[in-house]
Biotite code that builds the C-alpha atoms (Angstrom):
import biotite.structure as struc

atoms = struc.array([
    struc.Atom([-5.467, -36.188, 24.058], chain_id="A", res_id=1, res_name="MET", atom_name="CA", element="C"),
    struc.Atom([-6.462, -35.784, 20.411], chain_id="A", res_id=2, res_name="ILE", atom_name="CA", element="C"),
    struc.Atom([-8.402, -32.596, 21.130], chain_id="A", res_id=3, res_name="ALA", atom_name="CA", element="C"),
    struc.Atom([-5.299, -30.952, 22.599], chain_id="A", res_id=4, res_name="ASN", atom_name="CA", element="C"),
    struc.Atom([-3.244, -31.715, 19.491], chain_id="A", res_id=5, res_name="ARG", atom_name="CA", element="C"),
    struc.Atom([-5.906, -30.324, 17.159], chain_id="A", res_id=6, res_name="ILE", atom_name="CA", element="C"),
    struc.Atom([-6.267, -27.175, 19.212], chain_id="A", res_id=7, res_name="HIS", atom_name="CA", element="C"),
    struc.Atom([-2.490, -26.675, 19.203], chain_id="A", res_id=8, res_name="GLY", atom_name="CA", element="C"),
    struc.Atom([-2.370, -27.013, 15.422], chain_id="A", res_id=9, res_name="ALA", atom_name="CA", element="C"),
    struc.Atom([-5.153, -24.446, 15.004], chain_id="A", res_id=10, res_name="GLU", atom_name="CA", element="C"),
    struc.Atom([-3.398, -21.891, 17.203], chain_id="A", res_id=11, res_name="SER", atom_name="CA", element="C"),
    struc.Atom([-0.137, -22.419, 15.294], chain_id="A", res_id=12, res_name="ASP", atom_name="CA", element="C"),
    struc.Atom([-1.984, -21.850, 12.028], chain_id="A", res_id=13, res_name="MET", atom_name="CA", element="C"),
    struc.Atom([-3.665, -18.739, 13.407], chain_id="A", res_id=14, res_name="ALA", atom_name="CA", element="C"),
    struc.Atom([-0.300, -17.350, 14.506], chain_id="A", res_id=15, res_name="ALA", atom_name="CA", element="C"),
    struc.Atom([1.143, -18.055, 11.065], chain_id="A", res_id=16, res_name="THR", atom_name="CA", element="C"),
    struc.Atom([-1.766, -16.304, 9.330], chain_id="A", res_id=17, res_name="PHE", atom_name="CA", element="C"),
    struc.Atom([-1.380, -13.339, 11.680], chain_id="A", res_id=18, res_name="ALA", atom_name="CA", element="C"),
    struc.Atom([2.327, -13.074, 10.897], chain_id="A", res_id=19, res_name="ALA", atom_name="CA", element="C"),
    struc.Atom([1.695, -13.289, 7.152], chain_id="A", res_id=20, res_name="VAL", atom_name="CA", element="C"),
    struc.Atom([-1.025, -10.664, 7.499], chain_id="A", res_id=21, res_name="GLY", atom_name="CA", element="C"),
    struc.Atom([1.345, -8.288, 9.286], chain_id="A", res_id=22, res_name="ARG", atom_name="CA", element="C"),
    struc.Atom([4.002, -8.738, 6.595], chain_id="A", res_id=23, res_name="VAL", atom_name="CA", element="C"),
    struc.Atom([1.501, -8.186, 3.785], chain_id="A", res_id=24, res_name="LEU", atom_name="CA", element="C"),
    struc.Atom([0.105, -5.095, 5.509], chain_id="A", res_id=25, res_name="ARG", atom_name="CA", element="C"),
    struc.Atom([3.615, -3.663, 5.922], chain_id="A", res_id=26, res_name="ALA", atom_name="CA", element="C"),
    struc.Atom([4.443, -4.336, 2.258], chain_id="A", res_id=27, res_name="LEU", atom_name="CA", element="C"),
    struc.Atom([1.181, -2.739, 1.150], chain_id="A", res_id=28, res_name="LEU", atom_name="CA", element="C"),
    struc.Atom([1.892, 0.368, 3.221], chain_id="A", res_id=29, res_name="CYS", atom_name="CA", element="C"),
    struc.Atom([5.398, 0.621, 1.769], chain_id="A", res_id=30, res_name="LEU", atom_name="CA", element="C"),
    struc.Atom([4.000, 0.277, -1.760], chain_id="A", res_id=31, res_name="ALA", atom_name="CA", element="C"),
    struc.Atom([1.457, 3.043, -1.142], chain_id="A", res_id=32, res_name="VAL", atom_name="CA", element="C"),
    struc.Atom([4.155, 5.329, 0.265], chain_id="A", res_id=33, res_name="VAL", atom_name="CA", element="C"),
    struc.Atom([6.391, 4.629, -2.737], chain_id="A", res_id=34, res_name="ALA", atom_name="CA", element="C"),
    struc.Atom([3.566, 5.416, -5.177], chain_id="A", res_id=35, res_name="ILE", atom_name="CA", element="C"),
    struc.Atom([2.773, 8.660, -3.357], chain_id="A", res_id=36, res_name="LEU", atom_name="CA", element="C"),
    struc.Atom([6.427, 9.722, -3.358], chain_id="A", res_id=37, res_name="VAL", atom_name="CA", element="C"),
    struc.Atom([6.774, 9.049, -7.087], chain_id="A", res_id=38, res_name="VAL", atom_name="CA", element="C"),
    struc.Atom([3.508, 10.836, -7.889], chain_id="A", res_id=39, res_name="ALA", atom_name="CA", element="C"),
    struc.Atom([4.417, 13.879, -5.794], chain_id="A", res_id=40, res_name="LEU", atom_name="CA", element="C"),
    struc.Atom([7.906, 13.994, -7.246], chain_id="A", res_id=41, res_name="ARG", atom_name="CA", element="C"),
    struc.Atom([6.521, 13.852, -10.792], chain_id="A", res_id=42, res_name="PHE", atom_name="CA", element="C"),
    struc.Atom([3.924, 16.488, -10.000], chain_id="A", res_id=43, res_name="GLY", atom_name="CA", element="C"),
    struc.Atom([6.430, 18.876, -8.457], chain_id="A", res_id=44, res_name="LEU", atom_name="CA", element="C"),
    struc.Atom([8.909, 18.360, -11.293], chain_id="A", res_id=45, res_name="TYR", atom_name="CA", element="C"),
    struc.Atom([6.214, 18.982, -13.876], chain_id="A", res_id=46, res_name="ASP", atom_name="CA", element="C"),
    struc.Atom([4.975, 22.049, -12.005], chain_id="A", res_id=47, res_name="TYR", atom_name="CA", element="C"),
    struc.Atom([8.397, 23.704, -11.872], chain_id="A", res_id=48, res_name="PHE", atom_name="CA", element="C"),
    struc.Atom([9.926, 22.436, -15.142], chain_id="A", res_id=49, res_name="HIS", atom_name="CA", element="C"),
    struc.Atom([6.994, 21.612, -17.413], chain_id="A", res_id=50, res_name="GLY", atom_name="CA", element="C"),
    struc.Atom([4.703, 24.530, -16.780], chain_id="A", res_id=51, res_name="GLY", atom_name="CA", element="C"),
    struc.Atom([2.276, 22.403, -14.781], chain_id="A", res_id=52, res_name="GLY", atom_name="CA", element="C"),
    struc.Atom([0.358, 21.301, -17.874], chain_id="A", res_id=53, res_name="ARG", atom_name="CA", element="C"),
    struc.Atom([-0.302, 17.768, -16.658], chain_id="A", res_id=54, res_name="SER", atom_name="CA", element="C"),
    struc.Atom([-1.387, 18.996, -13.219], chain_id="A", res_id=55, res_name="LEU", atom_name="CA", element="C"),
    struc.Atom([-3.839, 21.407, -14.802], chain_id="A", res_id=56, res_name="PHE", atom_name="CA", element="C"),
    struc.Atom([-5.131, 18.606, -17.042], chain_id="A", res_id=57, res_name="ALA", atom_name="CA", element="C"),
    struc.Atom([-5.668, 16.357, -14.012], chain_id="A", res_id=58, res_name="ILE", atom_name="CA", element="C"),
    struc.Atom([-7.513, 19.115, -12.125], chain_id="A", res_id=59, res_name="VAL", atom_name="CA", element="C"),
    struc.Atom([-9.697, 19.807, -15.170], chain_id="A", res_id=60, res_name="ASP", atom_name="CA", element="C"),
    struc.Atom([-10.483, 16.096, -15.540], chain_id="A", res_id=61, res_name="ALA", atom_name="CA", element="C"),
    struc.Atom([-11.496, 15.886, -11.867], chain_id="A", res_id=62, res_name="ILE", atom_name="CA", element="C"),
    struc.Atom([-13.754, 18.936, -12.144], chain_id="A", res_id=63, res_name="ARG", atom_name="CA", element="C"),
    struc.Atom([-15.663, 17.500, -15.100], chain_id="A", res_id=64, res_name="GLN", atom_name="CA", element="C"),
])
C-alpha cells in the first residue's frame, strides 16, 4: 500500500516538473523572438536612417 502512494507522488511531481519545463521553454522562446525582433528593427532603422554606421562597426568587430 505504501509503495503505491509513493509512486503516485513521484509521478505527480514528474508531471509538475514537465509542465513547468514546458512553460519555461515557451517563455524562453518568446524572449529570444522578442530580442531578435528588437535587434532587427534597430539594425534596419540604423541602416536606412543612420547610414548603417553601427552595422558596419559590428561587421568590422566580427571580422577582427
